[in-house]
C-alpha positions as CSV (number, residue, x, y, z in Angstrom):
1,M,94.1,97.1,96.0
2,R,97.2,95.3,94.8
3,N,99.9,94.5,97.2
4,A,103.6,95.4,97.0
5,R,104.6,92.2,98.7
6,A,105.6,88.7,97.5
7,T,102.5,87.1,99.1
8,L,99.0,88.2,99.8
9,D,97.4,88.1,103.2
10,S,94.2,86.5,102.2
11,P,95.4,82.9,101.7
12,F,97.0,82.9,105.2
13,A,93.9,84.4,106.8
14,D,91.8,81.7,105.2
15,Q,94.2,79.0,106.5
16,V,94.0,80.4,110.1
17,A,90.2,80.6,110.0
18,A,90.0,77.0,108.8
19,H,92.5,75.9,111.4
20,I,90.6,77.3,114.3
21,G,87.1,76.9,112.9
22,A,86.3,80.6,112.8
23,R,83.7,82.2,110.5
24,H,85.8,84.3,108.1
25,T,84.7,87.2,105.9
26,A,87.0,88.8,103.4
27,I,86.6,92.5,103.0
28,M,87.6,94.0,99.6
29,L,88.3,97.7,99.4
30,D,87.5,99.6,96.3
31,P,90.6,101.6,95.1
32,A,88.3,104.4,94.0
33,E,87.1,104.8,97.6
34,L,90.7,105.3,98.8
35,T,91.1,108.5,96.7
36,A,87.5,109.7,97.1
37,P,87.4,113.3,98.5
38,Q,84.9,112.2,101.2
39,T,87.3,109.5,102.4
40,R,90.2,111.9,102.7
41,E,88.0,114.5,104.5
42,A,86.8,111.8,107.0
43,V,90.4,110.6,107.6
44,V,91.7,114.2,108.1
45,R,88.9,114.9,110.5
46,A,89.6,111.7,112.4
47,R,93.3,112.4,112.6
48,D,92.8,116.1,113.6
49,F,96.0,117.3,112.0
50,P,97.4,117.3,108.4
51,L,100.1,114.7,108.7
52,G,99.3,111.0,108.1
53,F,100.1,107.8,106.4
54,G,98.3,108.3,103.1
55,D,96.4,105.4,101.7
56,S,97.3,103.3,104.8
57,D,95.1,105.7,106.9
58,A,92.3,105.6,104.3
59,S,92.4,101.8,104.0
60,L,92.3,101.4,107.8
61,Y,89.4,103.8,108.0
62,L,87.5,101.9,105.3
63,L,88.3,98.5,106.8
64,S,87.2,99.7,110.3
65,R,83.9,101.0,108.8
66,A,83.3,97.6,107.1
67,V,84.1,95.7,110.3
68,R,81.8,98.0,112.3
69,A,78.9,96.8,110.1
70,H,79.3,93.4,111.8
71,S,80.8,94.1,115.2
72,T,81.5,96.9,117.7
73,V,84.8,95.4,119.0
74,A,87.8,93.9,117.2
75,L,91.3,92.7,118.0
76,S,94.4,94.0,116.3
77,G,98.1,93.0,116.4
78,E,99.8,96.3,117.0
79,S,102.9,96.1,119.1
80,A,103.9,92.6,118.0
81,D,106.5,93.9,115.6
82,E,107.8,96.4,118.1
83,I,108.3,94.1,121.1
84,F,109.2,90.9,119.2
85,A,111.8,92.6,116.8
86,G,109.7,92.2,113.7
87,Y,111.1,95.0,111.6
88,R,114.1,94.4,109.4
89,W,116.2,97.2,111.0
90,F,116.4,95.2,114.2
91,H,118.4,92.6,112.2
92,H,120.4,94.8,109.8
93,P,123.6,95.9,111.6
94,V,124.0,99.1,109.5
95,L,120.4,100.2,110.2
96,R,120.4,98.9,113.8
97,D,123.5,100.9,114.7
98,S,122.7,104.1,112.9
99,E,122.7,107.3,115.0
100,T,119.1,108.1,114.3
101,F,115.7,106.4,114.5
102,P,116.2,103.1,112.7
103,W,113.1,103.4,110.6
104,M,114.4,106.7,109.3
105,A,117.8,105.1,108.6
106,A,115.9,102.5,106.5
107,M,114.1,105.3,104.6
108,P,116.6,108.2,104.7
109,H,115.0,110.5,102.2
110,T,111.4,110.1,103.2
111,L,111.1,113.1,105.6
112,T,113.0,115.4,103.2
113,R,111.0,114.4,100.2
114,R,107.7,114.4,102.1
115,A,108.3,118.0,103.0
116,G,109.7,118.7,99.5
117,L,106.6,120.4,98.2
118,L,106.6,123.0,101.0
119,R,108.1,126.4,100.3
120,P,111.9,126.2,100.7
121,D,111.9,129.0,103.3
122,L,109.4,127.0,105.4
123,T,111.4,123.9,105.3
124,R,114.5,125.9,106.4
125,A,112.6,127.4,109.2
126,L,111.3,124.0,110.4
127,E,114.8,122.6,110.6
128,L,113.5,119.1,110.3
129,D,116.8,117.3,110.3
130,D,117.9,119.1,113.5
131,Y,114.6,118.3,115.1
132,V,114.9,114.6,114.3
133,R,118.4,114.5,115.6
134,D,117.6,116.2,118.9
135,R,114.5,114.0,119.5
136,Y,116.6,110.9,118.9
137,R,119.3,111.9,121.3
138,E,116.7,112.8,124.0
139,A,115.1,109.4,123.5
140,V,118.2,107.2,123.8
141,A,119.5,109.3,126.7
142,R,116.5,107.9,128.8
143,V,117.6,104.3,128.4
144,E,119.9,103.1,131.1
145,P,122.3,100.3,130.1
146,L,122.0,97.0,131.9
147,P,125.1,96.2,134.0
148,G,127.0,93.3,132.5
149,A,125.0,93.3,129.3
150,S,126.7,93.2,125.9
151,P,126.9,96.3,123.7
152,L,124.5,94.5,121.3
153,D,121.9,93.8,124.1
154,N,122.1,97.4,125.3
155,R,121.6,98.7,121.8
156,L,118.6,96.4,121.2
157,R,117.2,97.7,124.5
158,Q,117.5,101.2,123.1
159,L,115.7,100.2,120.0
160,S,113.0,98.5,122.0
161,H,112.6,101.8,123.9
162,L,112.5,103.8,120.7
163,H,109.8,101.6,119.2
164,I,107.6,101.4,122.3
165,T,107.7,105.1,123.1
166,R,107.8,106.6,119.6
167,F,107.0,104.3,116.7
168,L,104.3,102.3,118.5
169,R,102.6,105.5,119.8
170,A,102.1,106.6,116.2
171,M,100.7,103.2,115.2
172,L,98.3,103.1,118.2
173,D,97.2,106.7,117.6
174,R,96.4,105.9,113.9
175,K,94.5,102.7,114.9
176,D,92.5,104.6,117.6
177,R,91.6,107.5,115.4
178,M,90.6,105.5,112.3
179,S,88.6,102.9,114.2
180,M,86.9,105.2,116.7
181,A,85.9,107.5,113.9
182,V,83.4,104.8,112.8
183,G,82.5,103.6,116.3
184,L,84.7,100.5,116.3
185,E,86.6,99.7,119.5
186,V,89.9,97.9,118.6
187,R,91.8,96.1,121.4
188,V,95.5,95.3,121.3
189,P,96.4,92.2,123.4
190,F,100.1,92.5,122.4
191,C,100.2,95.8,124.3
192,D,99.7,94.0,127.7
193,H,102.2,95.7,130.0
194,R,103.3,92.4,131.5
195,L,104.3,91.1,128.1
196,I,106.2,94.4,127.2
197,D,107.9,94.5,130.6
198,Y,109.1,90.9,130.2
199,L,110.4,91.3,126.6
200,Y,112.1,94.6,127.3
201,N,115.0,92.8,129.0
202,V,115.1,89.5,127.1
203,P,118.7,89.1,125.7
204,W,119.1,89.3,121.9
205,S,120.4,85.7,121.8
206,L,117.0,84.6,122.9
207,Q,114.9,87.2,121.1
208,S,116.5,86.2,117.8
209,H,117.5,82.6,118.6
210,D,116.9,81.3,115.1
211,G,118.0,84.4,113.3
212,R,114.5,85.4,112.1
213,E,112.2,88.2,112.9
214,K,109.8,87.6,115.8
215,S,111.6,84.4,116.8
216,L,110.0,84.1,120.2
217,L,106.5,84.7,118.9
218,R,107.0,82.1,116.2
219,A,108.2,79.6,118.8
220,A,105.3,80.3,121.2
221,T,102.7,79.7,118.5
222,T,104.2,76.7,116.6
223,D,101.6,74.3,117.9
224,L,98.7,76.8,117.6
225,L,98.9,78.0,114.0
226,P,99.3,76.4,110.5
227,R,102.9,75.8,109.7
228,S,102.6,78.1,106.6
229,V,101.7,81.0,108.9
230,V,104.4,80.3,111.5
231,E,107.1,80.2,108.8
232,R,105.8,83.1,106.7
233,V,108.2,86.1,106.3
234,K,106.9,89.2,107.9
235,S,105.0,91.4,105.5
236,H,104.2,95.1,106.0
237,Y,100.8,96.7,106.0
238,P,99.6,96.7,102.4
239,I,99.6,99.9,100.3
240,A,97.9,100.7,97.0
241,Q,100.0,99.8,94.1
242,D,97.6,100.5,91.2
243,A,98.9,103.2,88.8
244,A,95.3,104.5,88.9
245,Y,95.8,105.4,92.6
246,A,98.9,107.5,91.9
247,E,97.2,109.0,88.9
248,A,94.3,110.1,91.1
249,L,96.6,111.8,93.5
250,Q,98.2,113.7,90.7
251,R,94.9,114.7,89.3
252,R,93.6,116.0,92.6
253,A,96.9,117.9,93.2
254,A,96.7,119.4,89.7
255,D,93.2,120.7,90.5
256,L,94.6,122.4,93.6
257,L,97.3,124.0,91.6
258,A,94.9,125.3,89.0
259,D,92.3,126.5,91.6
260,D,94.6,129.0,93.5
261,H,93.8,127.1,96.7
262,A,95.0,128.6,100.0
263,V,97.4,125.7,100.4
264,L,99.5,127.3,97.6
265,E,100.6,129.9,100.1
266,L,102.6,127.1,101.8
267,V,103.7,125.1,98.8
268,D,106.4,125.3,96.2
269,A,104.1,125.2,93.2
270,A,106.9,124.6,90.7
271,A,108.1,121.5,92.6
272,A,104.5,120.3,92.9
273,R,103.9,120.7,89.2
274,K,107.0,118.6,88.4
275,V,105.6,115.7,90.5
276,V,102.2,116.1,89.0
277,A,103.6,115.9,85.5
278,R,105.5,112.6,86.0
279,A,104.1,109.4,84.6
280,P,102.1,107.8,87.4
281,G,104.2,104.7,87.2
282,D,107.4,106.7,87.9
283,L,106.2,108.0,91.3
284,D,108.0,106.4,94.1
285,L,106.7,106.3,97.7
286,P,108.3,109.6,98.9
287,D,106.7,111.3,95.8
288,R,103.4,109.8,96.7
289,A,103.8,110.8,100.4
290,A,104.5,114.4,99.3
291,L,101.3,114.5,97.2
292,E,99.3,112.9,100.1
293,Q,100.7,115.6,102.4
294,L,99.7,118.3,100.0
295,L,96.1,117.0,99.7
296,D,95.8,116.4,103.4
297,L,97.0,119.9,104.2
298,A,94.5,121.4,101.7
299,V,91.6,119.5,103.3
300,W,92.8,120.5,106.8
301,L,92.9,124.2,105.8
302,D,89.4,123.9,104.3
303,L,88.1,122.4,107.5
304,Y,89.9,124.6,110.1
305,R,91.3,127.7,108.6
306,P,88.3,129.9,109.4
307,A,88.3,128.9,113.0
308,L,92.1,129.2,113.5
309,H,92.5,132.5,111.6
310,I,95.7,131.3,110.0
311,I,97.4,132.3,106.8
């Protein structure tokens, strides 16, 4: 699985293992397994609803399964980015001050394009933009400004609340579902309530004292980690970049379109065919997300439609 980032994780993982004297095993995932029907079915079953993170879900499921072959318990770093301001929108004024969830400001067309393969009458009925706006306003209304705090500090307090109560919940739910589906217990030390309580009110001048993401975490671990790791720019969770992966999504979606599958009652078939007909290298992430959504929905209907008596 190739990585969309400037640097791979593996060299840094090797350096940390050597630095602390740990026994390290690299796990390589087969790209073909990411698109295998049995993997998608296992992921949809684990998630229990037809809305996920595409190959990020599948890779986490497969990684958890591989780890479970060696251990029943693992540690993970969820919450570090949320409480230590690790995402770029914490530091980008336009994204930080947008009147919506900052991760949606950073990817403004993702929700619209993700739902773009649904029938237009369904997307109109769902009123997704209105829903997001209302949920955002409800969330920020729950954050009381600190007396005497600067507007920037109060805004960062809002962002912290949004991430802890919304974004992080999605990350933890994904982690729990993908790992427990294979019997792996994953613990999250950065979610310690004492750490979160403390960082919630740390002023931005300290939280970002050197102008970088996760400044406090870097400072706290300077004497514990290799310099290369401490200084590394934050990298997101890897996604599959091979054209073969996008091509496999298109091929499986084409099979659904040709098979008169029940999911077509919910889908704009003409829009789906346009995405399927594009060159795999021309698919951007929202296009891929739309195809992932289509395939997940089809699997979910296959699994649960008889019991739910829907459509």
